[in-house]
C-alpha positions as CSV (number, residue, x, y, z in Angstrom):
1,X,71.5,-96.4,119.4
2,X,68.3,-94.7,120.6
3,X,65.9,-94.7,117.7
4,X,63.6,-92.2,119.5
5,X,66.4,-89.6,119.6
6,X,65.1,-86.4,117.8
7,X,68.3,-86.4,115.7
8,X,67.3,-89.8,114.2
9,X,63.8,-88.5,113.4
10,X,65.2,-85.3,111.8
11,X,67.9,-87.2,109.9
12,X,65.3,-89.6,108.4
13,X,62.8,-86.9,107.5
14,X,65.6,-84.8,105.9
15,X,66.8,-87.7,103.8
16,X,63.3,-88.4,102.6
17,X,62.6,-84.8,101.6
18,X,66.0,-84.3,99.9
19,X,65.5,-87.5,97.9
20,X,62.0,-86.5,96.9
21,X,63.4,-83.3,95.6
22,X,65.9,-85.3,93.5
23,X,63.3,-87.6,92.1
24,X,60.8,-85.1,90.9
25,X,63.0,-83.1,88.5
26,X,64.5,-86.4,87.3
27,X,61.0,-87.7,86.3
28,X,60.1,-84.4,84.7
29,X,63.3,-84.3,82.6
30,X,61.9,-85.2,79.1
31,X,65.4,-85.1,77.6
32,X,66.0,-88.6,78.9
33,X,64.1,-91.8,78.1
34,X,61.4,-92.7,80.5
35,X,63.0,-96.0,81.5
36,X,66.2,-94.2,82.3
37,X,64.4,-91.7,84.5
38,X,62.4,-94.4,86.3
39,X,65.5,-96.6,86.9
40,X,67.4,-93.5,88.3
41,X,64.5,-92.5,90.5
42,X,64.0,-96.1,91.9
43,X,67.4,-95.9,93.4
44,X,66.4,-93.1,95.7
45,X,62.8,-94.3,96.1
46,X,64.2,-97.5,97.7
47,X,66.1,-95.4,100.3
48,X,62.8,-93.4,101.0
49,X,60.9,-96.5,101.6
50,X,63.6,-97.8,104.0
51,X,63.7,-94.6,106.0
52,X,59.9,-94.5,106.2
53,X,59.8,-98.1,107.5
54,X,62.4,-97.4,110.1
55,X,60.4,-94.4,111.4
56,X,57.1,-96.3,111.5
57,X,58.4,-99.2,113.6
58,X,61.1,-97.6,115.8
59,X,59.9,-94.0,116.5
60,X,56.4,-95.0,117.3
61,X,57.5,-98.3,118.9
62,X,54.8,-100.3,117.2
63,X,56.0,-103.9,117.5
64,X,52.9,-105.0,115.6
65,X,54.7,-103.8,112.5
66,X,57.7,-106.0,113.1
67,X,56.7,-108.5,110.4
68,X,56.0,-105.7,107.9
69,X,59.4,-104.1,108.8
70,X,61.2,-107.4,108.2
71,X,59.3,-107.8,104.9
72,X,60.3,-104.3,103.9
73,X,63.9,-105.4,104.3
74,X,63.4,-106.8,100.8
75,X,63.2,-103.2,99.5
76,X,66.8,-102.1,100.3
77,X,68.0,-105.4,98.8
78,X,66.8,-103.9,95.5
79,X,69.3,-101.0,95.9
80,X,72.2,-102.8,94.2
81,X,70.1,-104.2,91.3
82,X,68.5,-100.7,90.8
83,X,72.0,-99.1,90.3
84,X,73.1,-101.9,87.9
85,X,69.9,-101.5,85.9
86,X,70.3,-97.7,85.7
87,X,73.9,-98.1,84.5
88,X,72.9,-100.5,81.8
89,X,69.8,-98.6,80.6
90,X,71.7,-95.2,80.7
91,X,74.4,-96.6,78.5
92,X,72.2,-98.4,75.9
93,X,72.5,-101.8,77.5
94,X,69.8,-104.5,78.0
95,X,68.8,-106.3,81.3
96,X,69.2,-110.0,80.8
97,X,67.4,-112.4,83.1
98,X,66.2,-109.7,85.5
99,X,64.4,-112.3,87.7
100,X,67.8,-113.4,89.1
101,X,68.3,-110.0,90.8
102,X,65.0,-110.4,92.7
103,X,65.7,-113.7,94.4
104,X,67.3,-112.2,97.5
105,X,64.7,-109.5,98.0
106,X,62.0,-112.2,97.6
107,X,63.6,-114.3,100.3
108,X,63.8,-111.3,102.6
109,X,60.0,-110.7,102.1
110,X,59.3,-114.4,102.9
111,X,61.4,-113.9,106.1
112,X,59.2,-111.0,106.9
113,X,56.1,-113.0,106.4
114,X,57.5,-115.6,108.8
115,X,57.7,-112.8,111.5
116,X,54.1,-111.8,110.8
117,X,52.9,-115.3,111.9
118,X,54.7,-115.0,115.3
119,X,52.7,-114.6,118.5
120,X,52.6,-111.3,120.3
121,X,55.2,-112.3,122.9
122,X,57.8,-113.3,120.4
123,X,57.2,-110.1,118.4
124,X,57.7,-108.0,121.5
125,X,60.9,-109.8,122.4
126,X,62.4,-109.6,118.9
127,X,61.3,-105.9,118.7
128,X,63.2,-105.2,121.9
129,X,66.3,-107.0,120.6
130,X,66.2,-105.2,117.3
131,X,65.7,-101.8,119.1
132,X,68.8,-102.6,121.2
133,X,70.8,-103.9,118.2
134,X,71.0,-107.3,119.8
135,X,69.1,-109.3,117.3
136,X,71.5,-111.4,115.3
137,X,69.3,-112.1,112.2
138,X,68.4,-108.4,111.9
139,X,72.1,-107.3,112.2
140,X,73.1,-109.9,109.6
141,X,70.3,-108.6,107.2
142,X,71.5,-105.0,107.7
143,X,75.1,-106.0,107.0
144,X,74.0,-107.8,103.8
145,X,71.9,-104.8,102.8
146,X,75.0,-102.7,102.8
147,X,77.4,-105.3,101.5
148,X,75.5,-106.7,98.4
149,X,75.5,-103.3,96.6
150,X,79.3,-103.5,96.6
151,X,79.0,-106.5,94.3
152,X,76.7,-104.7,92.0
153,X,79.1,-101.7,91.9
154,X,81.7,-104.2,90.6
155,X,79.3,-105.6,88.0
156,X,78.5,-102.0,86.9
157,X,82.1,-101.0,86.7
158,X,82.9,-104.1,84.7
159,X,80.1,-103.4,82.2
160,X,81.3,-99.8,81.7
161,X,84.9,-100.9,81.1
162,X,83.8,-103.3,78.4
163,X,82.0,-100.6,76.4
164,X,83.7,-99.6,73.2
165,X,82.8,-96.5,71.3
166,X,83.6,-96.2,67.7
167,X,85.3,-92.8,66.9
168,X,83.0,-92.6,63.8
169,X,79.9,-92.8,65.8
170,X,78.1,-89.5,65.6
171,X,77.0,-89.9,69.2
172,X,80.5,-90.8,70.4
173,X,80.9,-87.7,72.6
174,X,77.5,-88.1,74.2
175,X,78.2,-91.8,75.0
176,X,81.6,-90.9,76.5
177,X,79.9,-88.3,78.8
178,X,77.3,-90.9,79.9
179,X,80.0,-93.5,80.6
180,X,82.0,-90.9,82.6
181,X,78.9,-89.8,84.5
182,X,78.1,-93.5,85.3
183,X,81.6,-94.0,86.7
184,X,81.4,-90.9,88.9
185,X,77.9,-91.8,90.1
186,X,79.0,-95.3,91.1
187,X,82.1,-93.9,92.9
188,X,79.9,-91.5,94.9
189,X,77.5,-94.2,95.9
190,X,80.4,-96.6,96.6
191,X,81.9,-94.1,99.0
192,X,78.6,-93.5,100.8
193,X,77.7,-97.2,101.1
194,X,81.2,-98.3,102.2
195,X,81.5,-95.5,104.7
196,X,78.1,-96.3,106.2
197,X,79.0,-100.1,106.3
198,X,82.2,-99.4,108.3
199,X,80.3,-97.1,110.7
200,X,77.5,-99.6,111.2
201,X,80.0,-102.5,111.9
202,X,82.0,-100.3,114.3
203,X,78.7,-99.2,116.1
């Protein structure tokens, strides 16, 4: 893959702009609780940060940012937890022991700091390997970034299946709509992530 291909640049910029246009009306929608709006927006903000990081390091070929780029790999690892948090908060749930979900992103950041300490020669070599998709650790990280959300999709689906709505509840209809929306939202993201994972593995 040639990261300097204009198509790659246009694709990343388009994704960033589209997601920003999704985030803004969500944050301004006062009909939802602020925590729900923020949790929904964070899902897309994570993708924006990831696309921006890819552009900075690959399109401008700045190997000095290699450590920062590896550290930023911790951000897409938040994608799965962000979806799970949104599903819980949108359906009246509570996030228990949230720190557990930040262990893997934290380890990814530490791995990035390890690359910051490398000498210039090693940075240039690894940058070239990453740019040519020949760096094993980077390829493994990318595969995990796309695979781990699948686990969180399962957790989210399991949580939704366990929800029971009392018929006498005056908000029963609203709760059913939210559950149905959450299922459809997860299905959409599942299709996107799984498709991209298959494409990435084949490529």
